[in-house]
Each structure stands twice: as structure tokens, then as C-alpha cells.
N, C-alpha and C positions, 0 to 999 in steps of 0.2 A: 543527226541522231543515229547511233548504231542500232541496227535491228537485232533482236535476240529472240530465241525460241527454246523452250524447254520441252522434254518429252510429254509432260503433263498437258501443256497447252496444245501441242501438236496432236495429241490423242483426242483432246476435246473437239478440235476442228474436224478431225477425221470421223469422229463418231457423229457429230451434229454441229453444223455451223451456228445454230441457235444456242446451243449449250455454250459454245465459245463466246458468243455475244453476251449471254447472261453473266458469265464469269469475268470476262475481260472488259467489256464496255459498261454494262450495267453494274458490275462489281457487286452482284448479289451475294450476301453472306452465305457461307457454307459451314454451319455449326457442326462440331464433331458429332459423329454417331457412335453408338457403342462399338460397332465394328472398327471404325477408323481409330477411335481412342485406344482400343485394345491393341490394334496393330501398332500404333505409335509406342505404346508401352513395351510390347514385346521387342520391337526394333531397338529401343533404348537399352533393354536388358542385354540383348545379344551383342550390342556394341560394347557395353561396359564389362561384360564377362571376360573379354580378351585383355582387360587391364590386369587380370590375375595371372600368376604364374601358371604354366600349362597344367601341372599336376593338380591345381586347385580349381580347375574349371569343371566343376561337377554340377549335377542337377540341383543339389542342395544349395550350392553357392548361387546358382541362377535364381532359385526361388527366393533366397534372401534378398536379392537385388530388387525384386518386384515392388515391395512397399516403398523402398527408397526412391526408385525411379518414378513411381506414381506420384509421390509427394513433390518431387522436383518438377514434373510435368504439370501438375495441378497448379503449382505456384506460377509457372510460366503462362499457363492458359486456364484461368479460373473456370471458363465455360465447361471444362471437363468435369468439374465437380457436379454440375447440374445433371449429368448423366446418371448419377447415383440417387437422384431424387426418388425414383420409383422403388429403390431399395432402402429408403429411409437413411441414406448416407452410409450404409454398411458396405464394406469392401470385401468381405469374405468370398462371396460368390464371384465378384469381379476379379479378384486375384486368382481364384480357382480356375477361371477360364483362361487367364494368361499362363498359369502354371501348366495346364493341359497342353497348350501350344508349345511351350518350352520342352515338355517331355517328348512331344512328337519330334521336335528338332534334334534332340539328343539321340533319337532312334535313327535319324538320317545322317547326321554328321557327328564326328568325334572331335570336340574342341581341344582335347589334350594333344591331338596330332596336327593341329592347324596353327600356323603363325601368319595371320594376315599381314600383307604389306601395308594395307590401308583399310580404314573403316570410315564410313560416311565421308567418302572422298569426293570433294568438289572437283568436277572436270569441266573444262571450257576450251573451245577452239573457235576460230573464225573461218568461215567458208564463203568466199565471194561477198564479203560484207555482212554476212549473217552470222551472229554469234550463237553457238549451240552450247547449252550448259545443263548440268544436272548433278545429282548426287548418287554415287555408287555405294550400295550398302557395304560391300566387302570386295576387296581386290586381293587375290592371292597371286604371288609371283614365285615361280619355281626357280631353283638355282640357275637353270639355263636361261632364264628370262621369260619363259612362257607365262602368259597372264590368264587367269580365270576370273571372270566377272560374276559375282554372286549377288542375287537379289532375293530377299526374304518376302514371302507373301503369306499373310496369316489367313487368307481365304482358301478356297478349294481351287484346284487346277481347272482351267476353263475347258469347255468342249472345243472340238476342232474349229468350230465356227468363230470362237473368240481367241483362239491360241495365237493367231497372227498378231493381234493387238499387243499381247504381252511380249512377244518376240520382237516387235518393232521397238519397244522401249529398250530392250537389251541391245539390239543392233544400233540404236541411237548412241548408247553409251560406248559401244565398241568402235563406232565411227569416230567419236570424239577422242577416245584413247589412241586410236590409230593415227589420227592427225596430230595429236599431241606428242606421241612417243615414237612414231614411225614403226610400230609393231602391231600387227593384228592380233587381238586376243585369241588365244587358242580355244577357249571354251566359255560359253555363256550359260549360266546355271540359275534357273528359277527354282527356289525351294518353297514348295507349297505345304504349309503346316496344317491347313484345314483338312486335308485328306492324305497327308504323309506321302507326298510324291515329289520327285525331282525331275524337272524337264530341262534337258541339256541340249545345246546346239553348238556346232562348231562352224563359225563363219569363215568365209574366204573373201578375197579381194572383190570378186564380182558382187557378192552379197552387200558389201559395204559401199561399193560404188552405186549400187542400186538404191541403197538407203539414202545416200547423199542426194541422188537425183530426186527421190521422193520428198525429202525434207525441203529441198529448194522449190519443188513444185507446190508443196503445201504453203510455203511462205508467199509464193506468187498468188495463190488462190486467196489467201488471207488479205493480201494487199488489194486484190481486186474487189473482194467483198467490202473492205473498208471504204473503197472509192464509190461503189454502187449502193452501199447500204443494204445489200441483199444477204440476209442471214437466215435463209430459209431452213426450217427444221428438217431433220432426216429421221423419221420415225423408225424404231427398231425395238427389239426385245429389251434393249438397255433402258428404254423409257420407263419401264416398271420400277427402276431404281433411281430415276432422276428426281432430285430434290426441288426442281423448278417446273415440274410437269404442269402444275396448276396455271402457270403463266404462258404455257406454250400454245401457240395457235393450232398446232397439230392435234391438240386435245381440248380445243374449245376455249383456251385461255387468251388473255390479252397481255402482251409484253409491255413493260414501261415504255413511255415515249423515248425515242432515241435522243440522247443529249446532243447539244449543238457541236460538241467536240468529239463526236463518236468516231470519226475517221482517225483522229489522233490517238484516241484511247485504244483503238483496235490494234495498233502497232507499237504501243508504248512498251519499251523493253523492260521497264520495271515490273510489268504485269505479264507480258508474253513470255518473259524469261523466268517467271516464278516457278519454283520447283515444289510440288506437293509431295508429302509423304504418302506413298502408295501402299496400302495394306494388302 
């Protein structure tokens, strides 16, 4: 069985091994929240916007895509419709929130001057038997071949304490692209729509070699935890947003009993390589 790891699952384990266990071994459901659903909607609109000719990529065109993309997403994942229950099924406020984020994006980037080489690009490479995979929101390639990796975030830019986590995801993508194409991306760009900020970083070979070592060490730690069954929690400020906090022993909860095949589940590539849409 080939091992696989996505930046989402790597981030889970780095944040808290117990969270990794809840998601990978116990497979606890993660129903969409208003924030994640809105993020998914905005990501979809920004992807579809580039289907239009450059001159037609206006804010009005983007706003027109909102109800269309919402309908498509709701059909694919009916649970999203439940998020509107508190609003009696009305979508006006919901769409207004997405529109505000799109307006912020238009203030940060000009889509009439952009021609992405790829959108929602699936990337994958293998390093010493470990498959790394993920989805890049947007890849821009200059005429000379320089690559810019762009990731949209519908939340606010993080404090310095959490910025490294966001940059790890981007370095993960850069590592995969480097191993795939033999070229180190020139620029990694996080576009935060929650507070209208762009965080950019220019990686070099040492950065990506360090990321490679970190990813391999993470996988070794995951395999060790799978063998020992030690998924101890790592309490932090992130616990305030954890959907499984009530089950966590760090907060007085009791996790479900470990299944008999817990060790196999912990390294199942169908789950460990699963890529989440990160708002």
C-alpha cells in the first residue's frame, strides 16, 4: 500500500494528534459551517470567473455567478442547505456575504490582467515512497516560466503565531511542484479576503528541502502513533474552534473506543491523502 499525505492531514497532526485521530481513524463527520460553506462558494466563483474573456471579468459578472454556483454546490452537498435554516431558507444575506468577499478580491487583484495557467490544479509527487498530493487554487506562469502559487483565504490573515501554519501549506505545494516540474515556484501568495491582505513569500531550495524533511518526519511520527495508539491531544488556542472538543480528554471528554483496525486506518491513503477545501 502506497502511503499518501495531504497538507490538510499533515496540518491536523501538527496541530493536534488527537484531531488527526478524530478525522482519520474515527472518521467523525465535519458538517459544513457558514464560514466553510461561504469559502467554498467564493472559491467556486473565482474559479469560474476565469472562464470568461478577460474584458468580461467584472465584479458584476462575479456577483451573477454567486447564485449559479450556490445551486450547483447545494445539489452536490445538500447539507449546505441546512445552513440556511436559521434564515428561513433565504439566500439574500448569504449571497451578500459572498459578494462582499468578492468585492474585496477585486480590490486586491485585477482579473482582466491575469491569465492563470491552471485553476484548482491537482498536484502529486512521490518522495521516498510517500505520495504528497493537494489542490492549488491558482497557478500563474510567466512567459519566462516563473511560477506563482496563489491560494484564496476567505478568513482573516493570521497572527504571527499562526502564520507559519499557512505558509507550511504553501511550501507543501511548492515542494510538490518543484519535484514535479523541476522548477521552484518564484512566489507563494496567500490572498486573505477577510481583511484585504496579501501575504507573499519567495521560497528557495533550502526552504523546500527543509519542508521535505519536515513532511517525512511528520509521516514517521504518524506511523509511530499508529503503532503505539498514542494520539495524545495538544491543547492550544485552536481548541476554541475544534468541532470535536466535547470528545477530547484535554477538555474532560471521552473519545470513542479505538477500532480494532485503528493502525490500518491511521495510514490509509484514501483518508490521509484527502484534500479539504480550506477557507
